[in-house]
C-alpha positions as CSV (number, residue, x, y, z in Angstrom):
1,M,15.1,5.0,4.7
2,M,12.4,2.6,5.2
3,L,14.8,-0.4,4.8
4,M,16.4,1.0,8.0
5,L,13.2,1.6,9.7
6,R,12.0,-1.7,9.0
7,A,15.2,-3.3,10.4
8,R,14.5,-1.8,13.7
9,V,10.9,-3.3,13.9
10,P,10.9,-6.2,16.7
11,E,10.5,-9.7,14.9
12,R,6.6,-10.5,14.9
13,A,5.4,-7.1,15.7
14,N,2.7,-5.5,13.4
15,W,3.8,-2.6,11.2
16,A,2.5,-0.8,8.3
17,A,3.5,2.2,6.1
18,F,2.0,4.6,3.6
19,G,2.4,7.8,1.7
20,P,0.3,10.5,1.0
21,G,-0.6,11.9,-2.6
22,R,1.8,10.7,-5.7
23,M,4.0,8.8,-2.9
24,A,1.3,6.5,-2.2
25,F,1.8,3.7,-4.4
26,P,5.6,3.7,-4.5
27,M,5.4,3.4,-0.6
28,A,2.5,0.6,-0.9
29,A,5.4,-1.4,-3.2
30,R,8.3,-0.9,-0.8
31,A,6.2,-1.8,2.4
32,F,5.4,-5.1,0.2
33,L,8.8,-5.6,-0.9
34,L,9.8,-5.4,2.8
35,G,7.1,-8.0,3.8
36,G,4.9,-5.7,5.7
37,P,0.9,-4.9,5.1
38,V,-0.3,-2.9,2.1
39,R,-2.8,-0.3,2.5
40,T,-4.5,2.6,0.5
41,G,-7.6,5.0,0.6
42,L,-8.9,8.2,-0.4
43,E,-7.1,9.8,2.8
44,D,-3.9,8.9,1.0
45,N,-4.2,9.6,-2.5
46,L,-6.9,11.3,-4.3
47,H,-5.3,10.5,-8.3
48,I,-5.6,7.3,-9.9
49,P,-3.7,7.6,-12.3
50,P,-1.7,10.7,-11.6
51,G,-4.1,13.8,-13.3
52,E,-7.3,11.5,-12.9
53,L,-9.8,12.1,-9.7
54,A,-10.7,8.7,-7.7
55,T,-14.3,9.2,-6.8
56,E,-14.1,5.9,-4.3
57,T,-11.5,3.7,-3.0
58,G,-12.0,0.7,-5.6
59,P,-9.8,1.6,-8.1
60,L,-7.1,2.6,-5.6
61,V,-7.3,-0.7,-4.1
62,A,-7.3,-2.4,-7.6
63,R,-4.1,-0.3,-8.6
64,V,-2.0,-1.9,-5.3
65,A,-3.7,-5.2,-6.0
66,Q,-1.6,-4.9,-9.5
67,L,1.3,-3.8,-7.8
68,V,1.6,-6.6,-5.3
69,E,0.4,-9.2,-7.8
70,L,3.1,-8.7,-10.5
71,P,6.0,-10.6,-8.1
72,C,3.4,-13.5,-8.3
73,R,1.7,-12.7,-4.9
74,R,-2.0,-13.3,-4.2
75,V,-4.1,-10.6,-2.8
76,S,-5.9,-11.7,0.6
77,P,-9.7,-10.6,0.4
78,A,-10.4,-7.1,2.3
79,R,-12.0,-7.4,5.6
80,P,-13.7,-4.8,7.5
81,V,-11.6,-2.4,9.9
82,P,-12.7,-2.6,13.4
């Protein structure tokens, strides 16, 4: 589904994808593989790993960073959201 939707986004347009709960990490991986930005936070997912409650965003960001660094990409430093 995401591949089909990504194909409909105009060239050079900004886009993002996310998944709530147990779909947070699979959706982050899919967005990354399709060339999109990756984001995560407590508003999307409260557990890392499954069954372990996250008390702050840092462990979620670290997990997503692991996902995107596996295919040999580097993670950009975090920027404050305006």
